Steps between C-alpha positions, in 0.01 A plus 500: 500500500498186286310536172301251295762527225778386737301195614419402140869527414585289807264224389643506147856458629396216731335319208832524311669309780668789681555471873286706733796708612607580143143573383440728800823688430412549133157642588628726777321320786614364832521121502249471786253722314545294184440175693183650650350595163589164349325328790189723476466464123345849478605838367560795738184672371299190593647482849484870580179612675283789382606843621217603731669750729580867461858618488405855596213679665202581276484884480131483399390236751318745728322671210433214259142442621413860406670466163321172431159645592555786254598250229189295565283811457694634197706221335622745236712696749870497413768414755664839449175680583464295819864561590459878466181472713703325775776762480246777549329316788822402679760771429861385520417131546543386140791586270469509120717189470226288664257552208622183326422294812139620502470439126602136551248456780220652292597277206477188723163617638359544147616150402369325815208708627417760236213493251505252213662638185343501157563178311567507125393193306700417183270437205513234230424650158369311200600590143272741321275566800610844620674821398588783739573866434586816688665840453851569630675836536829534306618842622780367724683354199579850371418442131521816284390588146739748335636589846151577634368294790251239379257430784283205405335177610511149359179301469640157587327185368606159642397134471552348848547141375787568257601850623482623139472880510470811289433869564369823353623853573227726640464808718204446732293218649199579284267265315652593163846389620359177642306424182798565272744307720272200550421474131869538408582212734227272367579561133874457557425176686272383218222367720272566795527342850185420697526780759666837554594624848590858584499722807218734602559777246223744587514700177551205269336193650255557782213737564554740786145464634477123434849350553367148451411575137732555207457810293294470184798563271722248677223240492459562127876458447501168688191384313657578162788263577302244698698566816369450851598797715610488862669752725689480827384614842578854611850529647597143403754538216638150572182360342644629174836365613644376173474831320622685812809281509552544126490879552806472723690259277415683177614838635820347633569340160424830324733686735781254423434524124518879517833474681633270228372740236703778662224760477144549621423755230308411183446691177121461515226280642533261206860414588406449865203281402722276286750475786220375728380252236851350475521474878166320526613261224816420699303445821250271322765297317531243781124459547411350164438144625236600756367768262430232238288317761295817545464578130360151440197572721446875444173625356479662158535873445199691365481627142639846590620712788283746685594865466676593824344842539223693668260690271350841564279739306567860596419841359781738409478816711536862389865494606568223245545251784348174616495349850592132524543315832522830692776637271484767228630451144490737205367400157491686166279811530295386197333249732364758748139419583517150346474167679812288455578143592799438727675165538716502812787249498759430769753752364316711240157604379348532153239757401248392233247702303279381215665155517843655448789522744584869512751515786728278711664628818676362805285414800541722805581313820306603808204737524440875483768558236499637147679473166444777246652474152573853373442385141131449579438861610779716357283632217258663745768604746654708220161672462459545877851571635360671809369165622851352523628683810245349741412183310432219748718253311766747389792290626409226253569745214878498558619190310858531633685711753632725220146596404439604860827698508403671174160601638652639820751698293229637268269591789778684677604684185162587350253463786228236542283596200759532223716232661209256478444588134866440414510173690179371339643582159804287592269223622310514171829448316559191713153369411521569127872447436698297752507503878854362505609760242352787702666363815838493321442852369426627851814330628711667233345843557542483878858373473589787265331756725278600207163660574238226498195571285266312270667661198848398619386142560339480155815637336713247684266220398542594133876456540492162670840407358666776706375365834778316682397168657477511877712187526808664339732573790857618438747382766863615480780249551627485856865592556619218729840667554331731748402200712854359479637835611260503795628160614868600470449835668587706193146642489330644808137411560 
């Protein structure tokens, strides 16, 4: 079959003055065929008619009307589902290798007769008019802090016109995270766009019973910065398309940067935060020209930031605990019966009394959980050791695994009553002296197979210089001659 390329080559040779016979020979055509194409003045593709006949019998011809009627009723049906339906209805008539044929036919039907597909309309953005934000899950990147898995989110803030972006580490899609992340983005940007668009965050943005209204706190946040709020329709993430696309590109860039770094482990959250800041700076480096257009028309920032927290006033219960957002926290027992103020931030909470901050503790993620600090209650546990055995939050009173091992050993040796007394005495030493020192003392006592007791731990604490560091590991030199002998056969495995 003569190709268009051969005919073009033939014409080129004829223009150079070659004879028809020579030009036909050079292009691999018969002389009569070459003369015909020169006379027609058309390419083979222009002469050839459309292929309108079948080269083989259609295996689905007798059943296509039934397949088409099912597609018209349920356009979402997949070709594989329909193929399996045909195999069940007509056993032995269709082999697995014919699936691809049906898939092509269904694809053609969707393009020519199927329902209209959703159309996406590219938007033209103006500088300084809009900012978008959303949360994105970072777990798949495998970041760790001191070898411990660091599950977290990034509150991602983007300007659609210039694609300038920044982010804040957080742990849940709560209002406190949104408030902190949005304010971080605005103050880093140095100005305020006209509008802010986010998705339908039930807990942070919209009211459950009135989805058309923003929550009071979110409205107050927008009002403080002079922002006009808008949110996307339910199930339409493409309406927040710029930030969704930046999620993908940012995480891909972060993944590549972590590969270049050679490790996904960080010493602490501060190191990881600085690593993210440097990455955002690199990503924004090429956007300065369009960013300057935005900065020129941004609104002014207010005098100060809003505090990104939720405030509560709760009374301390008889168990020296408070309940905040369906979770239980312990506070110093001196506050029992008093009303305290609680400021709940995205990753921690502060407890205030008499205009003084008396306690700061990490925020519990989720609901129905508890965090009891043994230092808050140890004084009264010493006085009431019998309460320890069946204490509801007893597991929180083992700071490390060694403390739990010590308690199990003491309970087995002395029984539940005296074992609890001994363990609480050890816990008191941790509260008054040093938790790390007591942990090291327990390690040394257990390694030396010495009887664990409060007196032994206290004695070991007084001789801190004699405690060997846990990181000191003695490894003898390896005699490589043994390996050489194994290879030569002188030593038997």
